[in-house]
C-alpha positions in Angstrom: -6.9 7.6 -203.0 -7.8 5.3 -200.2 -9.4 6.7 -197.1 -8.1 5.3 -193.8 -10.3 4.9 -190.8 -9.7 4.2 -187.1 -12.3 1.7 -185.8 -10.5 1.0 -182.5 -8.2 2.3 -179.9 -6.5 0.9 -176.8 -4.5 2.1 -173.9 -2.5 1.1 -170.8 -1.4 4.1 -168.8 -0.9 5.4 -165.3 -4.6 6.2 -165.4 -5.3 2.4 -165.6 -6.0 -0.3 -168.2 -8.2 0.8 -171.0 -9.3 3.9 -173.0 -12.1 4.6 -170.5 -9.6 5.0 -167.7 -7.5 7.3 -169.9 -10.6 9.4 -170.7 -11.6 9.7 -167.1 -8.1 10.9 -166.1 -8.0 13.5 -168.8 -11.5 14.7 -167.9 -10.4 15.4 -164.3 -8.2 18.1 -165.6 -5.4 17.6 -163.0 -2.2 15.6 -163.0 -2.2 12.1 -161.7 -0.4 11.4 -158.4 3.3 10.9 -158.5 5.0 7.8 -157.1 8.6 7.2 -156.2 11.0 4.7 -157.7 14.3 3.7 -155.9 17.5 4.3 -157.8 20.2 1.8 -156.6 23.0 3.5 -154.8 21.1 6.7 -154.1 19.1 7.7 -151.1 16.9 10.0 -153.1 14.2 8.3 -155.2 13.0 9.1 -158.7 9.6 10.6 -159.4 7.5 8.5 -161.7 3.9 7.5 -162.6 3.3 3.8 -162.6 0.6 1.7 -164.3 -1.8 0.4 -161.6 -2.0 -3.4 -161.3 -5.2 -5.2 -162.4 -7.3 -6.9 -159.8 -7.2 -10.1 -161.9 -4.5 -11.4 -164.2 -5.5 -10.9 -167.9 -6.4 -14.2 -169.6 -4.0 -13.5 -172.5 -1.0 -13.8 -170.2 -1.6 -17.6 -170.0 -0.4 -17.9 -173.5 3.0 -19.7 -173.6 4.7 -16.8 -175.3 3.5 -14.3 -172.7 4.0 -16.2 -169.4 7.5 -14.8 -168.9 7.2 -11.8 -171.2 8.3 -8.3 -170.2 6.0 -5.7 -168.8 6.5 -3.9 -172.1 5.2 -6.8 -174.1 2.3 -7.3 -171.7 1.2 -3.6 -172.1 1.7 -3.8 -175.9 -0.6 -6.9 -176.2 -3.2 -5.4 -173.9 -3.4 -2.1 -175.8 -3.5 -3.9 -179.2 -6.2 -6.3 -178.1 -8.4 -3.5 -176.9 -8.0 -1.7 -180.2 -8.7 -4.8 -182.3 -11.7 -5.8 -180.2 -13.7 -8.4 -182.2 -11.3 -8.4 -185.1 -8.7 -10.2 -182.9 -10.8 -13.4 -183.2 -10.9 -12.9 -187.0 -7.1 -12.7 -187.1 -6.8 -15.8 -185.0 -9.2 -17.6 -187.3 -7.2 -16.6 -190.4 -10.1 -14.5 -191.7 -8.2 -11.1 -191.6 -4.7 -10.2 -192.8 -3.3 -8.1 -189.9 -0.2 -5.9 -190.1 1.6 -5.0 -186.9 3.6 -1.9 -186.2 5.2 -1.5 -182.7 7.0 1.8 -182.0 9.6 2.0 -179.2 12.4 4.3 -178.1 14.0 2.7 -175.0 13.0 -0.9 -175.5 12.9 -3.7 -172.9 15.2 -2.1 -170.4 14.4 -4.2 -167.3 15.2 -7.5 -168.8 18.2 -6.1 -170.5 19.5 -4.8 -167.2 18.9 -8.1 -165.6 20.6 -10.1 -168.3 23.7 -8.0 -168.5 23.9 -7.9 -164.7 24.0 -11.7 -164.7 26.7 -11.7 -167.4 28.9 -9.3 -165.4 28.4 -11.3 -162.2 28.9 -14.8 -163.7 28.8 -15.3 -167.5 28.6 -19.1 -167.1 25.3 -19.0 -165.3 23.6 -16.1 -167.1 20.2 -17.2 -168.1 19.8 -17.7 -171.9 16.0 -17.5 -171.4 16.2 -13.8 -170.7 18.1 -12.8 -173.7 15.3 -13.1 -176.3 13.2 -10.7 -174.2 15.9 -8.0 -174.5 15.6 -7.4 -178.3 13.5 -4.5 -179.6 11.1 -6.6 -181.7 10.2 -9.0 -178.8 6.8 -7.2 -178.0 5.8 -7.2 -181.7 6.8 -10.9 -182.0 4.8 -11.8 -178.9 1.7 -10.0 -180.2 1.9 -11.8 -183.5 2.4 -15.1 -181.8 -0.7 -14.6 -179.6 -2.9 -13.6 -182.5 -1.4 -16.1 -185.0 -0.8 -13.2 -187.3 1.5 -14.2 -190.2 1.4 -10.8 -192.0 3.9 -8.0 -192.2 5.3 -7.1 -188.8 7.6 -4.1 -188.1 9.2 -2.6 -185.0 10.1 1.1 -185.5 12.8 2.4 -183.1 12.8 6.2 -182.7 11.6 9.1 -180.6 8.0 10.1 -179.8 7.2 11.0 -183.3 7.8 7.5 -184.5 4.3 6.5 -183.5 2.9 9.0 -186.1 5.3 7.6 -188.6 3.9 4.2 -187.8 0.4 5.5 -188.6 1.6 6.8 -192.0 3.3 3.4 -192.7 0.1 1.6 -191.8 -1.9 3.8 -194.2 0.6 2.9 -197.0 0.2 -0.8 -196.3 -3.6 -0.5 -196.5 -3.5 1.7 -199.6 -1.3 -1.0 -201.3 -3.7 -3.7 -200.2 -0.9 -5.6 -198.4 -3.2 -6.1 -195.3 -6.8 -5.8 -194.3 -6.0 -3.9 -191.1 -3.1 -2.6 -189.1 -2.6 -2.2 -185.4 -0.1 0.5 -184.5 1.3 0.4 -180.9 3.5 2.9 -179.1 5.0 1.4 -175.9 7.6 2.2 -173.3 8.6 0.5 -170.1 9.1 2.1 -166.7 12.6 1.4 -165.3 14.8 3.4 -163.0 17.5 3.6 -165.8 15.2 5.4 -168.1 13.7 7.6 -165.4 17.1 8.6 -164.3 18.2 9.4 -167.9 15.2 11.6 -168.4 16.0 13.4 -165.1 19.4 14.3 -166.4 17.9 16.3 -169.3 14.6 17.5 -167.9 14.2 17.8 -164.1 10.6 18.8 -164.4 9.5 15.6 -166.3 7.8 12.7 -164.5 8.5 9.5 -166.4 5.8 6.9 -166.9 5.3 3.6 -168.8 2.5 1.9 -170.7 1.2 1.7 -174.2 -1.3 3.1 -176.6 -2.7 1.6 -179.8 -4.8 2.6 -182.9 -6.4 0.1 -185.3 -6.5 1.2 -188.9 -8.7 -0.1 -191.7 -10.2 0.9 -195.1 -13.6 0.7 -193.5 -16.4 2.9 -194.7 -18.5 2.4 -191.5 -15.9 3.7 -189.1 -16.6 7.0 -187.4 -13.1 8.4 -187.3 -10.8 9.0 -190.2 -7.1 9.5 -190.3 -7.1 12.7 -192.4 -3.4 13.4 -192.6 0.1 12.9 -191.1 2.4 15.8 -191.7 5.9 15.5 -192.9 8.6 14.7 -190.4 10.7 17.7 -189.6 14.1 16.6 -188.2 16.1 18.4 -185.6 19.5 19.4 -186.9 22.3 21.9 -186.6 20.4 24.2 -189.0 16.8 23.4 -187.7 16.2 23.4 -183.9 13.1 22.1 -182.2 11.3 25.4 -182.4 11.9 25.7 -186.2 10.9 22.1 -186.8 7.8 22.5 -184.7 6.8 25.7 -186.6 6.9 23.8 -189.9 4.9 20.9 -188.5 2.3 23.3 -187.1 2.1 25.1 -190.4 1.1 21.9 -192.1 -1.4 21.1 -189.4 -3.0 24.5 -189.6 -4.5 26.6 -186.8 -7.7 24.6 -186.5 -11.3 25.8 -186.1 -12.7 27.1 -182.8 -14.5 23.8 -182.2 -11.5 21.5 -182.9 -9.2 19.8 -180.4 -5.4 19.8 -180.3 -3.6 17.2 -178.2 -0.2 18.9 -177.7 2.4 18.5 -175.0 5.1 20.5 -176.8 6.7 23.5 -175.0 7.4 25.4 -178.2 4.7 27.8 -179.5 6.2 29.5 -182.6 4.9 32.8 -183.6 2.0 32.6 -186.2 1.0 29.1 -185.3 -1.5 29.7 -182.5 -4.2 27.1 -182.2 -7.8 28.5 -182.3 -9.6 25.6 -180.7 -9.3 23.7 -177.4 -5.8 22.4 -176.3 -5.2 19.3 -174.2 -1.8 18.2 -172.8 -2.1 14.5 -171.9 1.6 14.2 -170.9 1.2 16.9 -168.2 -1.4 14.7 -166.6 -0.1 11.2 -167.4 3.7 11.6 -167.5 6.4 11.5 -170.2 6.5 8.1 -171.9 8.0 8.9 -175.4 6.3 6.8 -178.0 3.6 5.6 -175.5 2.8 9.3 -174.7 2.4 10.1 -178.4 0.1 7.1 -178.7 -1.9 8.3 -175.7 -2.3 11.7 -177.4 -3.6 10.0 -180.6 -5.9 7.7 -178.6 -7.3 10.8 -176.7 -7.9 12.6 -180.0 -9.7 9.6 -181.5 -11.7 8.9 -178.4 -12.9 12.5 -178.2 -14.2 12.2 -181.8 -15.9 8.9 -181.0 -17.6 10.5 -178.1 -19.0 13.2 -180.4 -17.2 16.1 -178.7 -15.4 17.6 -181.7 -15.7 17.4 -185.5 -11.9 17.1 -185.8 -8.8 16.7 -183.6 -5.1 17.1 -184.2 -2.0 15.8 -182.5 1.3 17.8 -182.4 4.4 15.9 -181.3 7.9 17.3 -180.8 10.0 14.3 -180.0 12.6 14.1 -177.4 15.6 14.1 -179.8 14.6 13.5 -183.4 11.6 15.1 -185.1 8.5 17.2 -185.0 5.4 15.6 -186.7 1.7 15.9 -186.5 -1.5 14.1 -187.4 -5.2 15.1 -187.9 -8.3 13.0 -187.4 -11.8 13.9 -188.3 -15.3 12.5 -187.5 -17.3 11.2 -190.4 -20.4 9.0 -190.9 -19.0 6.9 -193.7 -16.6 6.9 -196.6 -19.4 7.3 -199.1 
């Protein structure tokens, strides 16, 4: 059976642009500051955590496909390029077959809101240039266009756990030799519509936007291996979140005392106590659905790359669909 490794990771989050900024924020052991976002028609603002702007505009935004792209697409490309690192040039040169998986729940809400607002106000003058940016697969398309990647390209739409399903899908592609590498991205966009929707269900959550990415390869020199992805345990009338989470945690195991668990779930079913260190990235960064699950995986992989733990797991109980987990381990080689 093929062994799957993670040679790269990338992140754009309220902590800043890059994995280093994410690591620094999590090491501070306190939630990031909360900003406010106006909700049209309301005096009271929404509580959010925003991605800080860069001092200089990234060079990749000069690409024709990205000049007018949504913020969601910009964050997707930034996280993917950080994860790919030097292999991005190999893809552009046609030397590496890259698969792309982008995982999204809400999609490109800001451009969708703008487009339909124009349609309602005056259909005859609504801009057709905006519409292509409203579709779910726009970010994945922009990423492929920038890299010149002609390989298999999927957009998975689902809740937080979809990012981990994306990792499992990428592992299958690699095992079947359909690609040489796969970049898996989880991305969400900050917009008042999403923040307000989240508030209706969970008043305690602070919504955020951004993206996280992992780069997977069958590479024996990589220092982090994707050891497993659990089954997906769906929420249903006969299986609530707690029951689904218990089954997921049973597959993950209880971990050793020196292992890390990135876990922002609220359920802690009896008999599934984690024995090692626990880290809750969403508490510090904010709720961002697939992007938050990606940040958790990036944090786990980064901790292993820093040599802090021999293994790290991620437990995700999605907002409305599934409980799923993943385990990573540090290793010197595949030999």
